[in-house]
Structure formats: C-alpha cells, structure tokens
C-alpha positions, -999 to 999 in steps of 0.1 A, spaced: 1 0 0 13 35 -8 17 62 19 -14 74 37 -25 111 31 -55 132 44 -81 144 20 -105 168 27 -143 169 17 -172 192 22 -211 194 20 -225 224 8 -256 243 16 -281 245 -12 -274 278 -31 -301 304 -31 -317 291 1 -298 314 23 -287 350 17 -249 338 14 -233 304 4 -212 293 33 -181 273 26 -173 240 42 -144 219 49 -135 185 49 -204 119 69 -267 51 89 -309 18 98 -311 22 136 -312 -11 159 -346 -15 170 -360 -39 197 -394 -54 197 -399 -72 230 -428 -95 241 -432 -99 279 -457 -125 287 -461 -151 315 -426 -142 326 -411 -149 292 -390 -122 273 -385 -127 236 -365 -99 217 -366 -97 179 -338 -75 165 -350 -56 134 -320 -44 113 -287 -52 123 -283 -86 147 -247 -90 135 -231 -57 129 -194 -55 133 -189 -20 127 -177 2 155 -175 38 154 -157 54 184 -165 94 184 -144 117 203 -161 151 209 -138 182 208 -141 211 234 -160 231 209 -187 206 213 -183 196 249 -182 233 258 -214 242 239 -244 251 259 -263 224 237 -236 198 240 -261 170 252 -284 176 221 -255 177 198 -240 147 210 -273 127 210 -279 137 172 -244 126 164 -247 92 180 -282 88 164 -265 89 130 -235 69 141 -261 44 155 -278 40 120 -247 32 101 -234 8 125 -266 -11 125 -264 -13 88 -229 -26 82 -216 -63 94 -180 -58 85 -158 -61 114 -139 -28 117 -135 -1 142 -134 36 132 -123 65 153 -137 98 143 -131 133 162 -163 157 158 -157 195 162 -178 225 155 -166 249 127 -178 270 98 -196 261 65 -223 232 69 -203 201 72 -171 188 61 -143 158 70 -107 155 68 -100 117 65 -67 95 56 -69 78 24 -42 53 11 -36 41 -26 -32 5 -36 -30 -13 -69 -62 -16 -86 -56 -54 -91 -51 -57 -53 -82 -39 -47 -102 -63 -72 -88 -92 -55 -101 -81 -23 -133 -74 -35 -135 -109 -48 -121 -127 -16 -122 -104 15 -161 -97 18 -192 -116 18 -203 -116 -18 -240 -101 -20 -260 -100 -53 -250 -65 -57 -213 -74 -52 -217 -102 -78 -229 -75 -104 -204 -49 -95 -173 -74 -96 -185 -87 -130 -186 -52 -142 -150 -46 -134 -122 -57 -156 -91 -78 -145 -65 -50 -149 -37 -46 -140 -45 -10 -145 -81 5 -133 -105 10 -162 -113 47 -156 -81 65 -167 -57 35 -170 -38 45 -139 -24 14 -119 -39 26 -85 -70 34 -68 -76 50 -33 -97 42 -4 -102 57 30 -84 39 59 -117 23 74 -123 7 40 -87 -4 37 -90 -23 70 -125 -36 61 -108 -53 32 -81 -65 51 -53 -41 44 -31 -25 71 -41 10 76 -36 21 113 -39 57 124 -49 71 156 -79 90 141 -96 82 108 -110 114 105 -122 148 118 -156 157 111 -167 195 113 -202 206 120 -217 240 118 -243 234 145 -253 270 147 -272 267 116 -287 232 122 -318 217 139 -302 197 167 -331 173 174 -358 160 154 -384 164 179 -399 199 192 -397 233 174 -380 231 140 -366 260 121 -376 256 85 -342 274 72 -319 251 94 -304 218 83 -308 184 101 -278 176 124 -284 139 119 -285 141 81 -254 163 79 -235 138 103 -246 110 84 -232 122 52 -198 130 67 -198 95 84 -205 79 49 -176 97 34 -153 87 62 -164 51 54 -152 58 17 -184 69 -4 -192 105 -13 -165 130 -15 -135 106 -12 -150 81 -34 -140 102 -64 -106 115 -78 -124 143 -95 -117 171 -104 -83 155 -109 -83 136 -141 -49 118 -136 -34 95 -109 -53 71 -87 -90 70 -90 -116 68 -63 -134 35 -56 -169 51 -69 -151 61 -101 -151 25 -109 -190 26 -111 -196 60 -128 -214 56 -163 -230 79 -187 -246 49 -209 -244 14 -208 -209 3 -214 -199 39 -214 -177 54 -186 -180 89 -175 -150 106 -158 -151 143 -166 -156 176 -146 -180 189 -174 -211 203 -157 -232 192 -189 -221 156 -186 -244 127 -179 -230 106 -149 -249 81 -127 -239 54 -103 -243 19 -116 -231 -14 -106 -239 -34 -139 -220 -16 -163 -242 13 -168 -272 -7 -178 -291 6 -145 -290 41 -134 -292 39 -95 -289 74 -89 -271 103 -106 -236 117 -96 -233 154 -88 -214 173 -117 -222 208 -106 -184 215 -97 -176 249 -78 -160 230 -50 -189 206 -46 -182 167 -44 -181 146 -76 -191 115 -59 -220 129 -41 -254 125 -55 -268 151 -77 -294 172 -58 -329 164 -70 -365 164 -58 -356 131 -40 -337 142 -9 -308 117 1 -281 116 28 -254 116 2 -267 148 -18 -242 172 -28 -262 203 -14 -280 201 18 -319 210 20 -330 229 49 -358 214 69 -352 180 54 -347 151 79 -332 121 58 -312 90 68 -290 67 50 -310 51 22 -307 23 -5 -286 42 -26 -259 48 -1 -262 13 12 -256 -1 -23 -225 21 -27 -211 9 7 -219 -27 -3 -202 -27 -35 -171 -8 -27 -162 -33 0 -185 -34 32 -208 -63 43 -243 -52 51 -264 -67 73 -293 -87 58 -328 -74 65 -352 -98 75 -382 -107 51 -415 -97 64 -427 -134 66 -396 -141 89 -409 -116 111 -444 -130 112 -430 -164 118 -408 -154 146 -439 -136 162 -461 -164 157 -436 -188 170 -432 -165 202 -468 -160 209 -474 -197 204 -445 -205 230 -460 -181 255 -494 -195 251 -482 -232 257 -464 -221 288 -492 -201 302 -516 -231 296 -490 -254 314 -489 -231 342 -526 -229 345 -528 -268 347 -501 -269 373 -520 -243 396 -551 -262 393 
C-alpha cells in the first residue's frame, strides 16, 4: 500500500436558499428492539442489524463539549452513528473526532492508494459476496490498470482499507466538522425550517469517512489514482463517465451502466463529484444540503457501501418476522396453559 495522506471533503448548503453560501471543509438503519413480555418470558427480535461488526468511536472536541447544547449535539451525532453501525456487518473499528466549525459540514480523512488489481482481488475474496457485489465485480475488468483512466492505482479511506484486510492504522481516521449554529439539533420539538438536520449532515460526513461520497472520486483530478466510486461511474450502458463537465451525464451503476441507480453530482464549484446530484428526492449523500429535510441513510448509500467493500446486515423478510412472532406467541401460550394446569 502507498503512504497514507489526508483528503478534505465538504457538504455544501443548497445555493439560493440562504442569503449567502457558506463554504465548508472536509459523513446510517437504527437497531430497534421489539420485545414481548408475557408469563415471565422475554422474547426479543432485533430488527435491522443483529450481527453488525462496525464500531464507530466518537471523540467530541471541546468546541462541542463546551457548547451549551452539548447534550443535544452529541445525541444527534450518536443517532447518526447508530444507524450506520446497525447497517454494516464488517468487523472494523473507526475512530472519528467531531468538532464545531464554519460552513455546513465537512471531513478531513486519511486515504491510501493500492494497486487496482489488489483492490479487485480484495473485493472478490475479503467480503461476503452479495447479489449486488456479484453484479459490481462482474463489471470490473481484471486489470492490471484501473478501467477509468488507465492508472495502476485506486485510493480508499483507511476504514475501507481495513475492512478489506489491508493494514491502515491511524490514531484517528477522520475529523468531522459541523456547523451546529445553522442546524436543528433534534428531530423533535420546534424546528427551524431554514436550518439543516444535524443527523443528516453528520450521516453524510460519516459515509465519507467510510469511503463513499467525496473521497469516492478523484475528480476534479483526471490523472493519478481514482476513487472507488469512479469505477461505477457511467453515462450510458458500457460507457464510463470521468469528466468535470457540468453538462455531462454521470450516474452510479453496478452493472456496467445498464441500470442508473442515482445521478452523480457534476456541478463543480468545490462540490464533491461522488456525492449524488441534488434532485426532488432528498438523500443523505446529496451534494447540497436541504434546509428542513430530515433524511437518513437509504438504499443508494447502502448499495454504494456494499459494492465498494463493506458487508451489509441482511434485513429480515416480513414473512420471517411474522413467523418469529407466531412462534413466540405460540410458545408463550403453551407455557401459560401449562402453568394454569400446574396451579389447578
């Protein structure tokens, strides 16, 4: 692996929604318990992530701990962390420092470059292969050079490197900066419609530490190592897209461009090229934040995390949940009847 360096990314405010555009500098499916307590028997169903191996250790800088709203800020960040932890099963620990600052949200994250052929081999051998992984890997040629710009390397953030079995040890993987002065710190109570959702902004920055969003692309640089999402950037079936042109078509696809999952941002102007293009559908990884919108990590982000190298936690089928409850209730009923006969 090549030497580690830091890369800064940023989430921008949506232009024209506030009097001024504030610059930024270098972003989860929450574990839910449904419990049945009857006749002294507790049965617990974990919906979402039963086997999640991802651990995110958050360190809060003094700018947060000394804030009068520290408890609400930390709770909002922890909620965002919980969602992503409960969605990812890869056994990896990530250390992130959170601080307050200007702009909207940003992250400064360590990245490392490895040969494209080594990355492809890791995708094939160092993860549990999902249906989406099968499609994605099939769309990637053997190499040795990457298929995007012909360079021999790709770069990954340190958490993604470790998830795929590479050595990438750093004291802190990233520092995330959040401008909490223009954010709704909680999703309950009075909401300021011109403010941004803390959990959504934190979620985007956490995603980027994991390797999608901003650090997923080398753009605006056209030479050198490419980002992992550049490998899935298309303008049409079989036609890769790797340009800074604002008029270019560019979308995320895991089957060689046949299926357009979501558009990539091509706006430039300092925004991240591997964030999603901002549209009427609000997503965590949109390049431009939307005031008043409460959004959580969704299918587009989870698909991206899956195909770049993380294992996702399987979501139980509705039928499985129904069977669980039927079995649990049946067991409780049997025990209750037995107890009744014993007391007679």
